[in-house]
N, C-alpha and C positions, 0 to 999 in steps of 0.2 A: 481639270480632268481633260481638257482637249489636248494637253501635251501627251499623254499616252498613245491616241490614236495618231498623232502626228510623228512621233517617234517611231512607232512601228512601220508607218508608212515611209519613212526614210530609211529605215533598216531594208524593207523590201527593195527599194529603189538601188540603194548602195550594192545589193547582192547581184543586180540585174546588170547586162551589158558584156562585160568581155569574159572570154573563156577563163577557166582556171588556169593559172601557172602551172607547168609542168615542174615536179621537183627535179633538181640535178641528178643525172645518173651518177652514182657514187663509185661505179665500177671503172669510170673512166677517169684517168688522171687529169687533175685541173693544170691549166696553163698557169705558171707562175705568175704572181703579181709583183714583179721584182725581186728582190733577194732581202733575207734578213741575216744580218750578222749573228753568228753562233761561236761561242767559245768552249771548248772543253779543257780549261786551264790543267788540271791535274794530269790529263794526258798529252798536254803539249800540243792541242790541235785548235787552230781556228778556221772557219769557212764562212761562206755564204750560201745558205741553205734556200733552195726555192721559197719564194714568199706565198704564203697561203697554205703551205704544206705542214704537215703536223710532224715536229720533232720530239722524240721520245729518247730521253736518257737510257743506256742500258746498263748492264753489270759487265765486269771485265770479264774477257777482253772485248767484248762488245761495248763501244763507246755509246753509239746512237743508232736509231733508226730515223729514217725521214720517209714519210709516205704521203701519197695520194693516189685515190683509186687503187688500180692494179699495179702503180709503179711504186718501187721501194729502193732505198738506198741503205745499206748497213755499213757502218763504220766500225772498225776493228782496229786495235792497237796490240800488237804483240810484242813484249820485250823479247830480245833475241841475246843471248851469250856468244854466239859464233860470229865471227868477223861479217859484216854487212857487204853486199856486193857494190862494188864501186866501177870496177873497169869493165871495158866492154866484153872482154871474155867471161868475166864473172857474172854480168847482167844476162848474156847468153844462157850460161848455165842455169842461172835462177830462172829464166823464162821456160827453160826446158823441163825443169822440175816441176814449176807451177802447172805446166800443160799435162804432164804425168799425173800429178796429183788430181787433176781437174776430172781426168778420164778414169782414173782409179775410183773417185768419189762417185762419179755419174757416169754411167757406161753410155748414155745417150749425148753426153757433151760432144759437141761439134766446134771447133776453132775456126773462127772468121778470119781474125787478124791478130797479130800481135805487134806491138811496137815497144822498143826501148827508147827511154825518153828522160826528161826531168821535169820534175814537179816541185814548184817553189824552190828551185835550186838544189834540188836533192835526186838522186837517181833513181829512176822508177820504170817499173813495168806495167803495160796496159796489154790486158787480154780481153778479146771481145770475141763472142761465141753464142750458142744455143745449148741450153741445158733443161733438165727437167725439175721444177721445184714444186713441191707438194702435188706431184702428178700433172702438173700443167707445163707445157713448154714455154719457156722463157727466153729472150734474149737479154745477155749480160754484158756489160762493161766493168770487168773488175780491175782497179788500178792498186798497184803495190808500192808503196814509196817507202824509201830505206832511208833513215835518219836517227840520230840521236838513240843510239843502242836500240832500235826497234823496227817494225815494220808496221805500217800504217796500211790498211786495205780500206777501200771504198768500193764495195760491191753495188752495183746499180743495175736493177733488172725491171723488165717489163714485158708483156706480150710483144710479141713481133709485130702486131697490127699497129701498135702505137710506140713501138721502142723508138723510130725514127725522130719522131716529133718531141718525145720525151727526152731522148738523148740531146738533141739540139737545143732545147728550151730548158732543161733542169740538170741533167746529169753532167754533160762536159763544163758548163759554168760553175758548177760546184766544185769540179776536180780542179779546175782552173785556178779557182778562189782558194784553194787548200794551203795553208800556212802552218808549217811545223816548228817547234822549238823543244826544248828540253823538258821531259815531264818532271 
C-alpha cells in the first residue's frame, strides 16, 4: 500500500521544475538534416532531397512534392515531341517564352533573375522571381532542364522572409544534385 503514495509523490515531483517545451512552429521550414537520396526511376530522375522534409510522390506530370513548413518543391516531367533547346539562341528563346508564360499565368509575377546554365550536364534555364500562390506572395526558383525527350521542372518556392535561407540550405543543393536519365 505504501507504493501508491510514493508513486503519486514521484509523479508530482517529475512534473515540477522546467517549463513546458514549446512545440515547433510547423509554418517555418525546417533546416535540412543532411540529404536523403531519392529516385523516381520511371521518370528517370534522381536527386538528394533535404533531410527531414516530407517527400510525396505525385501523378504525371507531377513527379513529386517535397515540403517543410511553408517551403515547397514541386518536380514535374513533361514529355516533349518538339526538339529540345540546346544552343544559346534556342535557350534564350525558351527563356523568353518561359517568362511570357509566367506573366500570362500570374499577372503579379515579377522576374528577379534568369540564368541559362547546365544541370547534370544538360541544358537548363533558371528563373527566379516573385509570384502569388494561393493568394500569398512567394519567391520562386524555377529550374527547367532539357534532356531525354523531356523537360524536367523543379519549382521551389517559399515566402520572401525565409526564401534566402531555404534557397541556400535546401533548394540549390537539391537542384545541384539532380541527375537525369532516359525514363
